[in-house]
PDB file of N, CA, C and O in Angstrom:
ATOM      1  N   MET A   1       0.848  -1.178   0.000  1.00  0.00           N
ATOM      2  CA  MET A   1       0.000   0.000   0.000  1.00  0.00           C
ATOM      3  C   MET A   1       0.894   1.242   0.000  1.00  0.00           C
ATOM      4  O   MET A   1       1.833   1.350   0.789  1.00  0.00           O
ATOM      5  N   THR A   2       0.585   2.160  -0.889  1.00  0.00           N
ATOM      6  CA  THR A   2       1.284   3.441  -0.945  1.00  0.00           C
ATOM      7  C   THR A   2       0.623   4.409   0.014  1.00  0.00           C
ATOM      8  O   THR A   2      -0.601   4.535   0.032  1.00  0.00           O
ATOM      9  N   GLU A   3       1.429   5.093   0.813  1.00  0.00           N
ATOM     10  CA  GLU A   3       0.901   6.118   1.707  1.00  0.00           C
ATOM     11  C   GLU A   3       1.276   7.483   1.158  1.00  0.00           C
ATOM     12  O   GLU A   3       2.420   7.723   0.769  1.00  0.00           O
ATOM     13  N   HIS A   4       0.294   8.371   1.133  1.00  0.00           N
ATOM     14  CA  HIS A   4       0.517   9.729   0.644  1.00  0.00           C
ATOM     15  C   HIS A   4       0.042  10.702   1.709  1.00  0.00           C
ATOM     16  O   HIS A   4      -1.117  10.664   2.123  1.00  0.00           O
ATOM     17  N   GLU A   5       0.943  11.575   2.152  1.00  0.00           N
ATOM     18  CA  GLU A   5       0.605  12.529   3.198  1.00  0.00           C
ATOM     19  C   GLU A   5       0.373  13.912   2.602  1.00  0.00           C
ATOM     20  O   GLU A   5       1.204  14.432   1.857  1.00  0.00           O
ATOM     21  N   LEU A   6      -0.764  14.492   2.942  1.00  0.00           N
ATOM     22  CA  LEU A   6      -1.086  15.850   2.525  1.00  0.00           C
ATOM     23  C   LEU A   6      -0.759  16.793   3.675  1.00  0.00           C
ATOM     24  O   LEU A   6      -1.055  16.501   4.834  1.00  0.00           O
ATOM     25  N   LEU A   7      -0.149  17.922   3.347  1.00  0.00           N
ATOM     26  CA  LEU A   7       0.312  18.855   4.365  1.00  0.00           C
ATOM     27  C   LEU A   7      -0.066  20.286   4.029  1.00  0.00           C
ATOM     28  O   LEU A   7      -0.136  20.667   2.860  1.00  0.00           O
ATOM     29  N   GLY A   8      -0.306  21.068   5.060  1.00  0.00           N
ATOM     30  CA  GLY A   8      -0.417  22.511   4.924  1.00  0.00           C
ATOM     31  C   GLY A   8      -1.684  23.018   4.270  1.00  0.00           C
ATOM     32  O   GLY A   8      -2.755  22.424   4.396  1.00  0.00           O
ATOM     33  N   ASP A   9      -1.538  24.123   3.574  1.00  0.00           N
ATOM     34  CA  ASP A   9      -2.634  24.829   2.915  1.00  0.00           C
ATOM     35  C   ASP A   9      -2.688  24.392   1.452  1.00  0.00           C
ATOM     36  O   ASP A   9      -1.775  24.693   0.684  1.00  0.00           O
ATOM     37  N   LEU A  10      -3.741  23.690   1.062  1.00  0.00           N
ATOM     38  CA  LEU A  10      -3.855  23.162  -0.299  1.00  0.00           C
ATOM     39  C   LEU A  10      -4.925  23.924  -1.068  1.00  0.00           C
ATOM     40  O   LEU A  10      -6.057  24.063  -0.604  1.00  0.00           O
ATOM     41  N   ARG A  11      -4.565  24.408  -2.227  1.00  0.00           N
ATOM     42  CA  ARG A  11      -5.453  25.230  -3.053  1.00  0.00           C
ATOM     43  C   ARG A  11      -5.529  24.683  -4.477  1.00  0.00           C
ATOM     44  O   ARG A  11      -4.899  23.678  -4.806  1.00  0.00           O
ATOM     45  N   ALA A  12      -6.297  25.350  -5.295  1.00  0.00           N
ATOM     46  CA  ALA A  12      -6.510  24.917  -6.686  1.00  0.00           C
ATOM     47  C   ALA A  12      -5.192  24.717  -7.430  1.00  0.00           C
ATOM     48  O   ALA A  12      -5.087  23.816  -8.262  1.00  0.00           O
ATOM     49  N   GLY A  13      -4.211  25.521  -7.149  1.00  0.00           N
ATOM     50  CA  GLY A  13      -2.910  25.375  -7.799  1.00  0.00           C
ATOM     51  C   GLY A  13      -2.206  24.069  -7.478  1.00  0.00           C
ATOM     52  O   GLY A  13      -1.310  23.648  -8.209  1.00  0.00           O
ATOM     53  N   ASP A  14      -2.603  23.427  -6.391  1.00  0.00           N
ATOM     54  CA  ASP A  14      -2.023  22.142  -5.989  1.00  0.00           C
ATOM     55  C   ASP A  14      -2.797  20.953  -6.553  1.00  0.00           C
ATOM     56  O   ASP A  14      -2.318  19.820  -6.509  1.00  0.00           O
ATOM     57  N   ALA A  15      -3.971  21.207  -7.074  1.00  0.00           N
ATOM     58  CA  ALA A  15      -4.879  20.121  -7.469  1.00  0.00           C
ATOM     59  C   ALA A  15      -4.323  19.241  -8.583  1.00  0.00           C
ATOM     60  O   ALA A  15      -4.414  18.017  -8.489  1.00  0.00           O
ATOM     61  N   GLU A  16      -3.759  19.818  -9.621  1.00  0.00           N
ATOM     62  CA  GLU A  16      -3.275  19.015 -10.749  1.00  0.00           C
ATOM     63  C   GLU A  16      -2.139  18.097 -10.331  1.00  0.00           C
ATOM     64  O   GLU A  16      -2.112  16.930 -10.723  1.00  0.00           O
ATOM     65  N   GLY A  17      -1.207  18.602  -9.547  1.00  0.00           N
ATOM     66  CA  GLY A  17      -0.109  17.760  -9.065  1.00  0.00           C
ATOM     67  C   GLY A  17      -0.610  16.636  -8.174  1.00  0.00           C
ATOM     68  O   GLY A  17      -0.145  15.501  -8.272  1.00  0.00           O
ATOM     69  N   LEU A  18      -1.555  16.955  -7.310  1.00  0.00           N
ATOM     70  CA  LEU A  18      -2.141  15.938  -6.442  1.00  0.00           C
ATOM     71  C   LEU A  18      -2.868  14.888  -7.264  1.00  0.00           C
ATOM     72  O   LEU A  18      -2.744  13.691  -7.002  1.00  0.00           O
ATOM     73  N   ARG A  19      -3.621  15.330  -8.249  1.00  0.00           N
ATOM     74  CA  ARG A  19      -4.349  14.405  -9.121  1.00  0.00           C
ATOM     75  C   ARG A  19      -3.397  13.434  -9.806  1.00  0.00           C
ATOM     76  O   ARG A  19      -3.634  12.226  -9.814  1.00  0.00           O
ATOM     77  N   SER A  20      -2.326  13.959 -10.376  1.00  0.00           N
ATOM     78  CA  SER A  20      -1.346  13.116 -11.076  1.00  0.00           C
ATOM     79  C   SER A  20      -0.695  12.104 -10.128  1.00  0.00           C
ATOM     80  O   SER A  20      -0.513  10.937 -10.475  1.00  0.00           O
ATOM     81  N   THR A  21      -0.351  12.570  -8.938  1.00  0.00           N
ATOM     82  CA  THR A  21       0.275  11.701  -7.945  1.00  0.00           C
ATOM     83  C   THR A  21      -0.662  10.576  -7.525  1.00  0.00           C
ATOM     84  O   THR A  21      -0.256   9.417  -7.443  1.00  0.00           O
ATOM     85  N   LEU A  22      -1.915  10.923  -7.262  1.00  0.00           N
ATOM     86  CA  LEU A  22      -2.874   9.902  -6.817  1.00  0.00           C
ATOM     87  C   LEU A  22      -3.219   8.924  -7.928  1.00  0.00           C
ATOM     88  O   LEU A  22      -3.373   7.730  -7.670  1.00  0.00           O
ATOM     89  N   LEU A  23      -3.344   9.407  -9.158  1.00  0.00           N
ATOM     90  CA  LEU A  23      -3.608   8.487 -10.271  1.00  0.00           C
ATOM     91  C   LEU A  23      -2.484   7.476 -10.432  1.00  0.00           C
ATOM     92  O   LEU A  23      -2.733   6.283 -10.607  1.00  0.00           O
ATOM     93  N   ALA A  24      -1.249   7.954 -10.372  1.00  0.00           N
ATOM     94  CA  ALA A  24      -0.097   7.047 -10.501  1.00  0.00           C
ATOM     95  C   ALA A  24      -0.069   6.046  -9.349  1.00  0.00           C
ATOM     96  O   ALA A  24       0.208   4.865  -9.559  1.00  0.00           O
ATOM     97  N   ALA A  25      -0.353   6.508  -8.151  1.00  0.00           N
ATOM     98  CA  ALA A  25      -0.352   5.619  -6.992  1.00  0.00           C
ATOM     99  C   ALA A  25      -1.447   4.563  -7.110  1.00  0.00           C
ATOM    100  O   ALA A  25      -1.220   3.396  -6.790  1.00  0.00           O
ATOM    101  N   LEU A  26      -2.625   4.963  -7.567  1.00  0.00           N
ATOM    102  CA  LEU A  26      -3.732   4.008  -7.718  1.00  0.00           C
ATOM    103  C   LEU A  26      -3.481   3.020  -8.851  1.00  0.00           C
ATOM    104  O   LEU A  26      -3.947   1.882  -8.788  1.00  0.00           O
ATOM    105  N   GLU A  27      -2.763   3.430  -9.873  1.00  0.00           N
ATOM    106  CA  GLU A  27      -2.401   2.489 -10.934  1.00  0.00           C
ATOM    107  C   GLU A  27      -1.463   1.421 -10.410  1.00  0.00           C
ATOM    108  O   GLU A  27      -1.492   0.277 -10.863  1.00  0.00           O
ATOM    109  N   ALA A  28      -0.625   1.804  -9.444  1.00  0.00           N
ATOM    110  CA  ALA A  28       0.355   0.872  -8.889  1.00  0.00           C
ATOM    111  C   ALA A  28      -0.238  -0.051  -7.822  1.00  0.00           C
ATOM    112  O   ALA A  28       0.277  -1.147  -7.603  1.00  0.00           O
ATOM    113  N   GLY A  29      -1.308   0.375  -7.161  1.00  0.00           N
ATOM    114  CA  GLY A  29      -1.884  -0.454  -6.112  1.00  0.00           C
ATOM    115  C   GLY A  29      -2.774   0.329  -5.169  1.00  0.00           C
ATOM    116  O   GLY A  29      -3.318   1.372  -5.530  1.00  0.00           O
ATOM    117  N   ASP A  30      -2.916  -0.180  -3.964  1.00  0.00           N
ATOM    118  CA  ASP A  30      -3.775   0.435  -2.956  1.00  0.00           C
ATOM    119  C   ASP A  30      -3.107   1.678  -2.373  1.00  0.00           C
ATOM    120  O   ASP A  30      -1.882   1.798  -2.369  1.00  0.00           O
ATOM    121  N   VAL A  31      -3.937   2.601  -1.881  1.00  0.00           N
ATOM    122  CA  VAL A  31      -3.422   3.888  -1.411  1.00  0.00           C
ATOM    123  C   VAL A  31      -4.075   4.277  -0.092  1.00  0.00           C
ATOM    124  O   VAL A  31      -5.270   4.068   0.116  1.00  0.00           O
ATOM    125  N   LYS A  32      -3.263   4.849   0.793  1.00  0.00           N
ATOM    126  CA  LYS A  32      -3.760   5.461   2.019  1.00  0.00           C
ATOM    127  C   LYS A  32      -3.364   6.938   1.975  1.00  0.00           C
ATOM    128  O   LYS A  32      -2.196   7.274   1.781  1.00  0.00           O
ATOM    129  N   ILE A  33      -4.355   7.811   2.158  1.00  0.00           N
ATOM    130  CA  ILE A  33      -4.113   9.248   2.157  1.00  0.00           C
ATOM    131  C   ILE A  33      -4.254   9.758   3.579  1.00  0.00           C
ATOM    132  O   ILE A  33      -5.314   9.631   4.192  1.00  0.00           O
ATOM    133  N   SER A  34      -3.184  10.333   4.098  1.00  0.00           N
ATOM    134  CA  SER A  34      -3.200  10.939   5.414  1.00  0.00           C
ATOM    135  C   SER A  34      -3.332  12.449   5.234  1.00  0.00           C
ATOM    136  O   SER A  34      -2.473  13.093   4.632  1.00  0.00           O
ATOM    137  N   ALA A  35      -4.419  13.001   5.764  1.00  0.00           N
ATOM    138  CA  ALA A  35      -4.679  14.426   5.574  1.00  0.00           C
ATOM    139  C   ALA A  35      -4.901  15.162   6.883  1.00  0.00           C
ATOM    140  O   ALA A  35      -5.436  16.271   6.889  1.00  0.00           O
ATOM    141  N   ASP A  36      -4.494  14.556   7.989  1.00  0.00           N
ATOM    142  CA  ASP A  36      -4.718  15.211   9.267  1.00  0.00           C
ATOM    143  C   ASP A  36      -3.805  16.419   9.485  1.00  0.00           C
ATOM    144  O   ASP A  36      -4.033  17.201  10.408  1.00  0.00           O
ATOM    145  N   ALA A  37      -2.774  16.581   8.648  1.00  0.00           N
ATOM    146  CA  ALA A  37      -1.875  17.731   8.760  1.00  0.00           C
ATOM    147  C   ALA A  37      -2.237  18.853   7.782  1.00  0.00           C
ATOM    148  O   ALA A  37      -1.506  19.838   7.669  1.00  0.00           O
ATOM    149  N   VAL A  38      -3.356  18.708   7.079  1.00  0.00           N
ATOM    150  CA  VAL A  38      -3.817  19.777   6.192  1.00  0.00           C
ATOM    151  C   VAL A  38      -4.393  20.888   7.062  1.00  0.00           C
ATOM    152  O   VAL A  38      -5.259  20.636   7.900  1.00  0.00           O
ATOM    153  N   THR A  39      -3.915  22.118   6.865  1.00  0.00           N
ATOM    154  CA  THR A  39      -4.410  23.237   7.666  1.00  0.00           C
ATOM    155  C   THR A  39      -5.624  23.895   7.030  1.00  0.00           C
ATOM    156  O   THR A  39      -6.474  24.443   7.731  1.00  0.00           O
ATOM    157  N   SER A  40      -5.710  23.843   5.697  1.00  0.00           N
ATOM    158  CA  SER A  40      -6.891  24.317   4.978  1.00  0.00           C
ATOM    159  C   SER A  40      -6.830  23.790   3.554  1.00  0.00           C
ATOM    160  O   SER A  40      -5.768  23.434   3.043  1.00  0.00           O
ATOM    161  N   ALA A  41      -8.000  23.749   2.929  1.00  0.00           N
ATOM    162  CA  ALA A  41      -8.082  23.263   1.550  1.00  0.00           C
ATOM    163  C   ALA A  41      -9.300  23.891   0.896  1.00  0.00           C
ATOM    164  O   ALA A  41     -10.226  24.338   1.573  1.00  0.00           O
ATOM    165  N   ASP A  42      -9.286  23.920  -0.427  1.00  0.00           N
ATOM    166  CA  ASP A  42     -10.456  24.442  -1.123  1.00  0.00           C
ATOM    167  C   ASP A  42     -11.168  23.314  -1.870  1.00  0.00           C
ATOM    168  O   ASP A  42     -10.760  22.154  -1.809  1.00  0.00           O
ATOM    169  N   ALA A  43     -12.221  23.673  -2.561  1.00  0.00           N
ATOM    170  CA  ALA A  43     -13.071  22.680  -3.230  1.00  0.00           C
ATOM    171  C   ALA A  43     -12.324  21.899  -4.299  1.00  0.00           C
ATOM    172  O   ALA A  43     -12.666  20.745  -4.558  1.00  0.00           O
ATOM    173  N   ALA A  44     -11.323  22.486  -4.922  1.00  0.00           N
ATOM    174  CA  ALA A  44     -10.567  21.775  -5.957  1.00  0.00           C
ATOM    175  C   ALA A  44      -9.862  20.551  -5.368  1.00  0.00           C
ATOM    176  O   ALA A  44      -9.808  19.500  -6.007  1.00  0.00           O
ATOM    177  N   ILE A  45      -9.332  20.682  -4.171  1.00  0.00           N
ATOM    178  CA  ILE A  45      -8.653  19.562  -3.516  1.00  0.00           C
ATOM    179  C   ILE A  45      -9.657  18.484  -3.142  1.00  0.00           C
ATOM    180  O   ILE A  45      -9.407  17.295  -3.338  1.00  0.00           O
ATOM    181  N   LEU A  46     -10.773  18.898  -2.612  1.00  0.00           N
ATOM    182  CA  LEU A  46     -11.823  17.938  -2.267  1.00  0.00           C
ATOM    183  C   LEU A  46     -12.303  17.202  -3.518  1.00  0.00           C
ATOM    184  O   LEU A  46     -12.558  15.998  -3.472  1.00  0.00           O
ATOM    185  N   GLN A  47     -12.426  17.914  -4.621  1.00  0.00           N
ATOM    186  CA  GLN A  47     -12.825  17.294  -5.883  1.00  0.00           C
ATOM    187  C   GLN A  47     -11.806  16.245  -6.330  1.00  0.00           C
ATOM    188  O   GLN A  47     -12.192  15.178  -6.808  1.00  0.00           O
ATOM    189  N   VAL A  48     -10.531  16.529  -6.181  1.00  0.00           N
ATOM    190  CA  VAL A  48      -9.489  15.557  -6.544  1.00  0.00           C
ATOM    191  C   VAL A  48      -9.597  14.306  -5.672  1.00  0.00           C
ATOM    192  O   VAL A  48      -9.460  13.190  -6.173  1.00  0.00           O
ATOM    193  N   LEU A  49      -9.839  14.482  -4.384  1.00  0.00           N
ATOM    194  CA  LEU A  49      -9.954  13.334  -3.487  1.00  0.00           C
ATOM    195  C   LEU A  49     -11.172  12.485  -3.810  1.00  0.00           C
ATOM    196  O   LEU A  49     -11.109  11.257  -3.764  1.00  0.00           O
ATOM    197  N   ILE A  50     -12.274  13.133  -4.136  1.00  0.00           N
ATOM    198  CA  ILE A  50     -13.482  12.390  -4.516  1.00  0.00           C
ATOM    199  C   ILE A  50     -13.258  11.660  -5.843  1.00  0.00           C
ATOM    200  O   ILE A  50     -13.706  10.526  -6.016  1.00  0.00           O
ATOM    201  N   SER A  51     -12.577  12.303  -6.759  1.00  0.00           N
ATOM    202  CA  SER A  51     -12.247  11.670  -8.036  1.00  0.00           C
ATOM    203  C   SER A  51     -11.332  10.458  -7.817  1.00  0.00           C
ATOM    204  O   SER A  51     -11.498   9.425  -8.466  1.00  0.00           O
ATOM    205  N   ALA A  52     -10.377  10.589  -6.907  1.00  0.00           N
ATOM    206  CA  ALA A  52      -9.489   9.462  -6.598  1.00  0.00           C
ATOM    207  C   ALA A  52     -10.291   8.295  -6.038  1.00  0.00           C
ATOM    208  O   ALA A  52     -10.000   7.137  -6.335  1.00  0.00           O
ATOM    209  N   ARG A  53     -11.290   8.598  -5.235  1.00  0.00           N
ATOM    210  CA  ARG A  53     -12.142   7.544  -4.685  1.00  0.00           C
ATOM    211  C   ARG A  53     -12.868   6.808  -5.815  1.00  0.00           C
ATOM    212  O   ARG A  53     -12.942   5.579  -5.817  1.00  0.00           O
ATOM    213  N   ARG A  54     -13.389   7.552  -6.752  1.00  0.00           N
ATOM    214  CA  ARG A  54     -14.094   6.924  -7.891  1.00  0.00           C
ATOM    215  C   ARG A  54     -13.134   6.112  -8.749  1.00  0.00           C
ATOM    216  O   ARG A  54     -13.490   5.042  -9.243  1.00  0.00           O
ATOM    217  N   THR A  55     -11.931   6.613  -8.924  1.00  0.00           N
ATOM    218  CA  THR A  55     -10.918   5.875  -9.678  1.00  0.00           C
ATOM    219  C   THR A  55     -10.579   4.572  -8.962  1.00  0.00           C
ATOM    220  O   THR A  55     -10.452   3.527  -9.601  1.00  0.00           O
ATOM    221  N   ALA A  56     -10.432   4.627  -7.655  1.00  0.00           N
ATOM    222  CA  ALA A  56     -10.137   3.421  -6.878  1.00  0.00           C
ATOM    223  C   ALA A  56     -11.251   2.386  -7.047  1.00  0.00           C
ATOM    224  O   ALA A  56     -10.986   1.199  -7.235  1.00  0.00           O
ATOM    225  N   GLU A  57     -12.491   2.850  -6.977  1.00  0.00           N
ATOM    226  CA  GLU A  57     -13.622   1.937  -7.156  1.00  0.00           C
ATOM    227  C   GLU A  57     -13.583   1.295  -8.541  1.00  0.00           C
ATOM    228  O   GLU A  57     -13.778   0.086  -8.673  1.00  0.00           O
ATOM    229  N   ALA A  58     -13.334   2.093  -9.563  1.00  0.00           N
ATOM    230  CA  ALA A  58     -13.322   1.589 -10.938  1.00  0.00           C
ATOM    231  C   ALA A  58     -12.197   0.580 -11.182  1.00  0.00           C
ATOM    232  O   ALA A  58     -12.354  -0.349 -11.974  1.00  0.00           O
ATOM    233  N   HIS A  59     -11.056   0.768 -10.494  1.00  0.00           N
ATOM    234  CA  HIS A  59      -9.906  -0.114 -10.680  1.00  0.00           C
ATOM    235  C   HIS A  59      -9.805  -1.190  -9.594  1.00  0.00           C
ATOM    236  O   HIS A  59      -8.819  -1.923  -9.516  1.00  0.00           O
ATOM    237  N   LYS A  60     -10.848  -1.267  -8.757  1.00  0.00           N
ATOM    238  CA  LYS A  60     -10.882  -2.252  -7.682  1.00  0.00           C
ATOM    239  C   LYS A  60      -9.653  -2.162  -6.789  1.00  0.00           C
ATOM    240  O   LYS A  60      -9.024  -3.164  -6.450  1.00  0.00           O
ATOM    241  N   ARG A  61      -9.335  -0.931  -6.423  1.00  0.00           N
ATOM    242  CA  ARG A  61      -8.226  -0.654  -5.507  1.00  0.00           C
ATOM    243  C   ARG A  61      -8.771  -0.226  -4.153  1.00  0.00           C
ATOM    244  O   ARG A  61      -9.877   0.306  -4.056  1.00  0.00           O
ATOM    245  N   SER A  62      -7.995  -0.460  -3.125  1.00  0.00           N
ATOM    246  CA  SER A  62      -8.341   0.010  -1.795  1.00  0.00           C
ATOM    247  C   SER A  62      -7.822   1.444  -1.648  1.00  0.00           C
ATOM    248  O   SER A  62      -6.677   1.742  -1.991  1.00  0.00           O
ATOM    249  N   LEU A  63      -8.676   2.313  -1.140  1.00  0.00           N
ATOM    250  CA  LEU A  63      -8.291   3.705  -0.882  1.00  0.00           C
ATOM    251  C   LEU A  63      -8.849   4.096   0.468  1.00  0.00           C
ATOM    252  O   LEU A  63     -10.060   4.043   0.687  1.00  0.00           O
ATOM    253  N   THR A  64      -7.971   4.488   1.373  1.00  0.00           N
ATOM    254  CA  THR A  64      -8.423   4.924   2.688  1.00  0.00           C
ATOM    255  C   THR A  64      -7.962   6.350   2.942  1.00  0.00           C
ATOM    256  O   THR A  64      -6.907   6.778   2.474  1.00  0.00           O
ATOM    257  N   PHE A  65      -8.773   7.068   3.690  1.00  0.00           N
ATOM    258  CA  PHE A  65      -8.483   8.449   4.054  1.00  0.00           C
ATOM    259  C   PHE A  65      -8.317   8.522   5.562  1.00  0.00           C
ATOM    260  O   PHE A  65      -9.187   8.068   6.305  1.00  0.00           O
ATOM    261  N   ASP A  66      -7.218   9.084   6.014  1.00  0.00           N
ATOM    262  CA  ASP A  66      -7.010   9.364   7.428  1.00  0.00           C
ATOM    263  C   ASP A  66      -7.106  10.874   7.574  1.00  0.00           C
ATOM    264  O   ASP A  66      -6.119  11.590   7.402  1.00  0.00           O
ATOM    265  N   LEU A  67      -8.315  11.356   7.894  1.00  0.00           N
ATOM    266  CA  LEU A  67      -8.565  12.794   7.951  1.00  0.00           C
ATOM    267  C   LEU A  67      -8.411  13.364   9.346  1.00  0.00           C
ATOM    268  O   LEU A  67      -8.191  14.566   9.495  1.00  0.00           O
ATOM    269  N   GLY A  68      -8.519  12.550  10.353  1.00  0.00           N
ATOM    270  CA  GLY A  68      -8.541  13.060  11.721  1.00  0.00           C
ATOM    271  C   GLY A  68      -9.908  13.668  12.008  1.00  0.00           C
ATOM    272  O   GLY A  68     -10.478  14.343  11.151  1.00  0.00           O
ATOM    273  N   GLU A  69     -10.422  13.443  13.174  1.00  0.00           N
ATOM    274  CA  GLU A  69     -11.790  13.872  13.488  1.00  0.00           C
ATOM    275  C   GLU A  69     -11.976  15.379  13.483  1.00  0.00           C
ATOM    276  O   GLU A  69     -13.012  15.871  13.035  1.00  0.00           O
ATOM    277  N   ASP A  70     -10.995  16.116  13.970  1.00  0.00           N
ATOM    278  CA  ASP A  70     -11.121  17.570  14.053  1.00  0.00           C
ATOM    279  C   ASP A  70     -10.316  18.290  12.984  1.00  0.00           C
ATOM    280  O   ASP A  70     -10.128  19.504  13.058  1.00  0.00           O
ATOM    281  N   ALA A  71      -9.846  17.557  12.000  1.00  0.00           N
ATOM    282  CA  ALA A  71      -9.000  18.144  10.962  1.00  0.00           C
ATOM    283  C   ALA A  71      -9.815  19.071  10.056  1.00  0.00           C
ATOM    284  O   ALA A  71     -10.988  18.808   9.794  1.00  0.00           O
ATOM    285  N   PRO A  72      -9.198  20.152   9.581  1.00  0.00           N
ATOM    286  CA  PRO A  72      -9.902  21.099   8.708  1.00  0.00           C
ATOM    287  C   PRO A  72     -10.500  20.470   7.452  1.00  0.00           C
ATOM    288  O   PRO A  72     -11.592  20.858   7.036  1.00  0.00           O
ATOM    289  N   LEU A  73      -9.813  19.512   6.841  1.00  0.00           N
ATOM    290  CA  LEU A  73     -10.344  18.903   5.620  1.00  0.00           C
ATOM    291  C   LEU A  73     -11.611  18.110   5.918  1.00  0.00           C
ATOM    292  O   LEU A  73     -12.560  18.141   5.134  1.00  0.00           O
ATOM    293  N   ALA A  74     -11.633  17.413   7.026  1.00  0.00           N
ATOM    294  CA  ALA A  74     -12.842  16.670   7.421  1.00  0.00           C
ATOM    295  C   ALA A  74     -13.989  17.637   7.699  1.00  0.00           C
ATOM    296  O   ALA A  74     -15.127  17.381   7.306  1.00  0.00           O
ATOM    297  N   ALA A  75     -13.695  18.738   8.372  1.00  0.00           N
ATOM    298  CA  ALA A  75     -14.731  19.737   8.674  1.00  0.00           C
ATOM    299  C   ALA A  75     -15.258  20.382   7.391  1.00  0.00           C
ATOM    300  O   ALA A  75     -16.459  20.619   7.262  1.00  0.00           O
ATOM    301  N   PHE A  76     -14.367  20.663   6.451  1.00  0.00           N
ATOM    302  CA  PHE A  76     -14.774  21.255   5.182  1.00  0.00           C
ATOM    303  C   PHE A  76     -15.690  20.304   4.411  1.00  0.00           C
ATOM    304  O   PHE A  76     -16.720  20.720   3.879  1.00  0.00           O
ATOM    305  N   ALA A  77     -15.311  19.031   4.354  1.00  0.00           N
ATOM    306  CA  ALA A  77     -16.143  18.035   3.669  1.00  0.00           C
ATOM    307  C   ALA A  77     -17.511  17.933   4.338  1.00  0.00           C
ATOM    308  O   ALA A  77     -18.530  17.810   3.658  1.00  0.00           O
ATOM    309  N   ALA A  78     -17.535  17.984   5.654  1.00  0.00           N
ATOM    310  CA  ALA A  78     -18.806  17.908   6.384  1.00  0.00           C
ATOM    311  C   ALA A  78     -19.693  19.116   6.080  1.00  0.00           C
ATOM    312  O   ALA A  78     -20.902  18.963   5.906  1.00  0.00           O
ATOM    313  N   ARG A  79     -19.108  20.310   6.014  1.00  0.00           N
ATOM    314  CA  ARG A  79     -19.896  21.511   5.697  1.00  0.00           C
ATOM    315  C   ARG A  79     -20.539  21.424   4.320  1.00  0.00           C
ATOM    316  O   ARG A  79     -21.608  21.989   4.087  1.00  0.00           O
ATOM    317  N   LEU A  80     -19.886  20.718   3.415  1.00  0.00           N
ATOM    318  CA  LEU A  80     -20.415  20.554   2.060  1.00  0.00           C
ATOM    319  C   LEU A  80     -21.248  19.277   1.911  1.00  0.00           C
ATOM    320  O   LEU A  80     -21.650  18.918   0.804  1.00  0.00           O
ATOM    321  N   ALA A  81     -21.503  18.601   3.025  1.00  0.00           N
ATOM    322  CA  ALA A  81     -22.253  17.336   3.043  1.00  0.00           C
ATOM    323  C   ALA A  81     -21.585  16.278   2.163  1.00  0.00           C
ATOM    324  O   ALA A  81     -22.260  15.511   1.476  1.00  0.00           O
ATOM    325  N   LEU A  82     -20.248  16.248   2.193  1.00  0.00           N
ATOM    326  CA  LEU A  82     -19.490  15.305   1.376  1.00  0.00           C
ATOM    327  C   LEU A  82     -18.640  14.339   2.202  1.00  0.00           C
ATOM    328  O   LEU A  82     -17.753  13.679   1.659  1.00  0.00           O
ATOM    329  N   SER A  83     -18.897  14.251   3.483  1.00  0.00           N
ATOM    330  CA  SER A  83     -18.104  13.365   4.337  1.00  0.00           C
ATOM    331  C   SER A  83     -18.143  11.920   3.848  1.00  0.00           C
ATOM    332  O   SER A  83     -17.123  11.231   3.854  1.00  0.00           O
ATOM    333  N   GLU A  84     -19.306  11.470   3.431  1.00  0.00           N
ATOM    334  CA  GLU A  84     -19.438  10.083   2.964  1.00  0.00           C
ATOM    335  C   GLU A  84     -18.620   9.826   1.699  1.00  0.00           C
ATOM    336  O   GLU A  84     -18.218   8.692   1.438  1.00  0.00           O
ATOM    337  N   ALA A  85     -18.380  10.854   0.933  1.00  0.00           N
ATOM    338  CA  ALA A  85     -17.582  10.692  -0.291  1.00  0.00           C
ATOM    339  C   ALA A  85     -16.134  10.365   0.023  1.00  0.00           C
ATOM    340  O   ALA A  85     -15.394   9.929  -0.859  1.00  0.00           O
ATOM    341  N   LEU A  86     -15.718  10.569   1.270  1.00  0.00           N
ATOM    342  CA  LEU A  86     -14.350  10.278   1.664  1.00  0.00           C
ATOM    343  C   LEU A  86     -14.258   9.054   2.564  1.00  0.00           C
ATOM    344  O   LEU A  86     -13.282   8.886   3.295  1.00  0.00           O
ATOM    345  N   HIS A  87     -15.276   8.198   2.511  1.00  0.00           N
ATOM    346  CA  HIS A  87     -15.208   6.920   3.226  1.00  0.00           C
ATOM    347  C   HIS A  87     -14.287   5.983   2.463  1.00  0.00           C
ATOM    348  O   HIS A  87     -14.119   6.141   1.254  1.00  0.00           O
ATOM    349  N   PRO A  88     -13.694   5.022   3.133  1.00  0.00           N
ATOM    350  CA  PRO A  88     -12.774   4.089   2.484  1.00  0.00           C
ATOM    351  C   PRO A  88     -13.434   3.292   1.356  1.00  0.00           C
ATOM    352  O   PRO A  88     -14.643   3.061   1.347  1.00  0.00           O
ATOM    353  N   VAL A  89     -12.599   2.887   0.419  1.00  0.00           N
ATOM    354  CA  VAL A  89     -13.006   2.016  -0.679  1.00  0.00           C
ATOM    355  C   VAL A  89     -12.243   0.712  -0.510  1.00  0.00           C
ATOM    356  O   VAL A  89     -11.018   0.717  -0.392  1.00  0.00           O
ATOM    357  N   ALA A  90     -12.953  -0.394  -0.499  1.00  0.00           N
ATOM    358  CA  ALA A  90     -12.309  -1.698  -0.415  1.00  0.00           C
ATOM    359  C   ALA A  90     -11.976  -2.183  -1.819  1.00  0.00           C
ATOM    360  O   ALA A  90     -12.820  -2.147  -2.714  1.00  0.00           O
ATOM    361  N   GLY A  91     -10.756  -2.632  -2.001  1.00  0.00           N
ATOM    362  CA  GLY A  91     -10.306  -3.068  -3.320  1.00  0.00           C
ATOM    363  C   GLY A  91     -10.760  -4.421  -3.710  1.00  0.00           C
ATOM    364  O   GLY A  91     -10.439  -4.889  -4.803  1.00  0.00           O
TER     365      GLY A  91
END
């Protein structure tokens, strides 16, 4: 399983690089995304994570998110009613 850690303030300018990294990781196998160190993020980042989840489902890969209960990314997803979109995918 590949582990990918997200850090700091993530914005639209970071989305394409994140997308490319996650696609390559999912092509290689299962992925765990640790995002408890994200201090803030915008909708573009959340969109990339949701897209990665759909890609994992389509390729029968395992994808897990470690958001942390009080982490900003988890709170942002909850405000947009998208928390369920970041539930784990079993490969």
